[in-house]
C-alpha positions as CSV (number, residue, x, y, z in Angstrom):
1,M,-83.5,-22.7,66.5
2,L,-81.6,-21.1,63.6
3,L,-80.2,-18.5,66.0
4,L,-79.0,-21.2,68.4
5,R,-77.3,-23.2,65.6
6,A,-75.7,-20.0,64.3
7,A,-74.5,-19.2,67.8
8,R,-73.1,-22.7,68.2
9,A,-71.4,-22.5,64.9
10,A,-69.9,-19.2,65.8
11,A,-68.7,-20.6,69.1
12,T,-67.2,-23.6,67.4
13,V,-65.4,-21.3,65.0
14,A,-64.1,-19.2,67.9
15,V,-62.8,-22.3,69.7
16,G,-61.0,-23.4,66.5
17,A,-59.5,-20.0,66.2
18,R,-58.2,-20.2,69.7
19,R,-56.8,-23.7,69.2
20,K,-55.0,-22.7,66.0
21,P,-53.8,-19.1,66.2
22,G,-53.4,-17.3,63.0
23,L,-56.1,-19.4,61.1
24,L,-59.1,-17.0,61.0
25,P,-62.4,-17.9,59.5
26,V,-63.3,-16.5,56.1
27,F,-65.8,-13.9,57.4
28,V,-63.4,-12.8,60.2
29,A,-60.6,-12.3,57.8
30,G,-63.0,-10.4,55.5
31,L,-64.0,-8.1,58.3
32,S,-60.5,-7.5,59.4
33,S,-59.5,-6.5,55.9
34,S,-62.4,-4.2,55.5
35,S,-61.9,-2.5,58.8
36,G,-58.2,-1.7,57.9
37,A,-56.7,-3.5,60.9
38,P,-53.3,-5.0,60.3
39,S,-53.2,-8.7,59.4
40,G,-50.8,-11.4,60.4
41,G,-51.8,-11.8,64.1
42,G,-52.3,-8.1,64.6
43,R,-48.6,-7.3,64.3
44,R,-47.3,-4.3,62.4
45,R,-44.1,-4.3,60.4
46,K,-41.3,-2.0,61.4
47,G,-42.0,1.5,60.1
48,Q,-45.6,0.7,59.3
49,R,-48.2,3.1,60.7
50,R,-51.5,2.1,62.4
51,G,-54.2,1.6,59.8
52,E,-51.7,1.5,56.9
53,A,-52.2,-1.3,54.4
54,K,-49.4,-3.9,54.2
55,P,-47.1,-3.1,51.3
56,Q,-47.4,-5.5,48.4
57,P,-44.2,-7.0,47.0
58,Q,-43.2,-5.4,43.7
59,P,-43.2,-7.8,40.7
60,L,-39.7,-8.7,39.4
61,P,-38.8,-7.1,36.1
62,A,-38.5,-9.2,33.0
63,Q,-35.2,-11.0,32.3
64,S,-34.4,-8.6,29.5
65,E,-34.9,-5.6,31.7
66,V,-32.5,-6.8,34.5
67,P,-29.3,-4.8,34.2
68,S,-26.3,-7.0,33.8
69,K,-23.7,-5.9,36.3
70,K,-21.5,-8.8,35.2
71,K,-21.3,-7.5,31.7
72,S,-20.5,-4.0,32.7
73,N,-17.9,-5.2,35.1
74,A,-16.4,-7.4,32.4
75,R,-16.3,-4.5,30.0
76,S,-14.5,-2.3,32.6
77,A,-12.1,-5.1,33.4
78,K,-11.4,-5.4,29.7
79,D,-10.7,-1.7,29.4
80,R,-8.4,-1.9,32.4
81,K,-6.4,-4.7,30.8
82,A,-6.2,-3.0,27.5
83,R,-4.8,0.2,28.8
84,P,-1.3,-1.1,29.8
85,V,-1.0,-2.8,26.5
86,E,-1.6,0.5,24.7
87,E,0.9,2.2,26.9
88,A,3.5,-0.5,26.3
89,Q,3.1,-0.4,22.5
90,G,3.4,3.4,22.4
91,P,1.9,5.8,20.0
92,P,1.2,4.5,16.5
93,G,3.6,7.0,14.9
94,Q,6.5,5.8,17.0
95,E,5.8,2.2,16.2
96,I,5.8,2.9,12.5
97,E,9.1,4.8,12.9
98,F,10.6,1.8,14.7
99,E,9.6,-0.5,11.8
100,L,11.2,1.8,9.3
101,V,14.5,1.9,11.2
102,K,14.4,-1.9,11.5
103,L,13.9,-2.3,7.7
104,Q,16.8,-0.1,6.8
105,P,19.5,-2.0,5.0
106,E,22.8,-2.5,6.7
107,K,25.7,-0.2,5.8
108,P,28.0,-2.0,3.4
109,K,31.5,-2.7,4.6
110,R,34.4,-0.5,3.3
111,V,36.1,-2.0,0.3
112,V,39.7,-3.1,1.0
113,K,42.2,-4.0,-1.7
114,W,45.7,-5.2,-0.9
115,R,48.9,-4.0,-2.7
116,C,52.5,-4.4,-1.9
117,A,54.3,-1.2,-0.7
118,T,57.6,-0.8,-2.6
119,G,60.6,-0.3,-0.4
120,C,59.0,-1.8,2.7
121,G,60.6,-5.3,3.1
122,A,59.0,-6.1,6.5
123,C,57.9,-9.5,5.3
124,C,61.5,-10.4,4.5
125,K,62.2,-10.5,8.3
126,L,61.8,-14.3,8.6
127,D,62.5,-14.6,12.3
128,K,59.5,-12.7,13.5
129,G,59.6,-13.4,17.2
130,P,57.2,-15.1,19.7
131,E,54.2,-13.0,18.7
132,F,53.9,-14.8,15.4
133,P,53.4,-18.5,14.6
134,T,56.7,-20.5,14.3
135,P,57.8,-22.0,11.0
136,D,57.1,-25.5,12.4
137,E,53.5,-24.6,13.1
138,I,53.0,-23.0,9.7
139,F,54.6,-25.8,7.7
140,S,53.7,-28.7,9.8
141,D,52.2,-30.5,6.8
142,Y,54.9,-29.3,4.3
143,P,58.3,-30.5,5.4
144,E,60.0,-29.4,2.1
145,H,58.7,-25.8,2.6
146,L,59.9,-25.9,6.2
147,E,63.4,-27.0,5.3
148,L,63.7,-24.3,2.6
149,Y,62.3,-21.6,4.9
150,K,64.8,-22.3,7.7
151,S,67.7,-22.4,5.2
152,M,66.8,-18.8,4.1
153,I,67.0,-17.3,7.6
154,G,70.2,-15.3,8.1
155,P,72.1,-14.7,11.4
156,D,70.2,-11.4,12.0
157,G,66.8,-13.0,11.3
158,W,66.4,-11.4,7.8
159,C,66.2,-13.4,4.6
160,N,69.6,-14.1,2.9
161,N,68.2,-12.9,-0.4
162,Y,67.1,-9.5,0.9
163,D,69.0,-6.4,-0.1
164,K,68.9,-4.2,3.0
165,T,70.4,-1.2,1.3
166,N,67.8,-1.0,-1.5
167,R,65.1,-2.8,0.4
168,T,64.5,-5.2,-2.6
169,C,64.5,-9.0,-3.1
170,N,67.3,-10.4,-5.2
171,I,65.2,-13.4,-6.3
172,Y,61.8,-11.7,-6.5
173,E,60.8,-13.3,-9.8
174,D,61.8,-16.8,-8.6
175,R,60.9,-16.4,-4.9
176,P,59.4,-19.5,-3.2
177,F,55.7,-20.2,-3.0
178,F,55.3,-19.2,0.6
179,C,56.9,-15.8,-0.1
180,R,54.0,-14.8,-2.5
181,V,51.1,-12.9,-1.1
182,E,48.4,-14.5,-3.2
183,P,45.0,-16.0,-2.4
184,K,46.1,-19.5,-3.1
185,V,49.0,-19.2,-0.6
186,F,46.7,-17.9,2.1
187,D,44.2,-20.5,1.5
188,E,46.7,-23.4,1.6
189,F,48.7,-22.3,4.6
190,F,46.2,-20.4,6.6
191,G,42.8,-21.5,5.4
192,V,41.7,-18.0,4.4
193,P,39.0,-18.0,1.6
194,R,39.3,-15.8,-1.5
195,S,36.6,-13.5,-0.3
196,K,38.7,-12.5,2.8
197,F,42.1,-12.5,1.2
198,D,42.5,-8.7,0.8
199,R,41.6,-8.0,4.4
200,E,43.8,-10.7,5.9
201,A,46.7,-9.8,3.7
202,C,46.5,-6.1,4.8
203,S,46.2,-7.2,8.4
204,A,49.3,-9.4,8.1
205,C,51.3,-6.7,6.5
206,V,50.3,-4.2,9.2
207,D,51.4,-6.6,11.9
208,N,54.8,-7.2,10.2
209,V,55.4,-3.5,9.7
210,K,54.6,-2.7,13.3
211,M,56.9,-5.5,14.5
212,V,59.9,-4.4,12.3
213,Y,59.6,-0.6,12.1
214,G,57.2,0.4,14.9
215,Q,53.6,1.5,15.3
216,D,54.5,5.2,14.6
217,S,56.9,4.5,11.7
218,A,56.8,6.2,8.3
219,E,56.7,2.7,6.7
220,L,53.4,2.0,8.4
221,G,51.9,5.3,7.4
222,N,53.1,4.8,3.8
223,F,51.5,1.3,3.7
224,K,48.1,2.6,5.0
225,R,48.1,5.4,2.4
226,I,48.8,3.0,-0.5
227,I,46.0,0.6,0.7
228,K,43.6,3.5,1.0
229,E,44.3,4.7,-2.6
230,E,44.2,1.1,-4.0
231,S,40.9,0.4,-2.2
232,K,39.4,3.6,-3.6
233,K,40.4,2.8,-7.1
234,H,38.9,-0.7,-6.8
235,E,35.7,0.6,-5.4
236,E,35.3,3.1,-8.3
237,S,36.0,0.3,-10.8
238,M,33.3,-1.9,-9.2
239,K,30.8,1.0,-9.5
240,E,31.6,1.3,-13.2
241,V,31.0,-2.4,-13.7
242,Q,27.6,-2.1,-12.0
243,L,26.6,0.8,-14.2
244,L,27.6,-1.2,-17.3
245,D,25.6,-4.2,-16.2
246,T,22.4,-2.0,-15.7
C-alpha cells in the first residue's frame, strides 16, 4: 500500500513536471545536481563542455574598489586644457623679462630752450604768405593790434622798422606787444601754455626762417646751433639745481 501511494505520488509529480516544464521536484533537482548534468532544461551555455558546472557570477567589487574612469578622464582633460595655456604664457623667464621691460620708465624728452638768433630778422617779414595765418585770424579779438600790425607792413612785405642792411630792429626796445616772443604773448594770441612755450617758439622760428631764407640756408643752420647750445646750458643748470635740492 505504501509502495502504491509512493508510485502514485511519483506519477503525480511526473505529470506536474510535464505540465509545467522547467519546474522540477526537489528530489529530481537534487539528483540532477549530484549527477553533474547541466541544469536549466538540459541546455548548455555556449562554450560550456558536457558535465561542466555552470559558472557562478562573480561578486561585484566594493564601491571603493571600483576604478573611476570618469576621474581619470577628467584629469587627462584637465591636463589637455592646461597645456595650451602654458604654451601661450611662455617660459617663466621670458614672462619675467617682459614685466621688467614693461616697468622701465619712459625716456625723458629732450630739453628745448628758445633764444633769439641775432642777425636773423625772419620774424620781421610781416606778410608771410598763404601758409601762415592771416593777421585778421590772429587778431580777430584785438582790433587795435590788427590796425597797428597792418600799418607796419611795407610794400615788400617787410616791417617798416626793420633795417635790412644790419638786420636789426630800429624800435626793438619799444616794439609792439605782438612782436615779443614771450610766454604771455603766445598764451594770449595762440593759447600756448607756459610749459610748451619754448618748443612752440622754436617751431615758429624754424617755419619763419624756412619761408624767408630757405630750408638749406645758413640762417636756419645758425638758429639750430644756437638752440642746441642754449638747450644744453639749460639742461645742465637744471641738473645743478636738482643736486642742490638733494
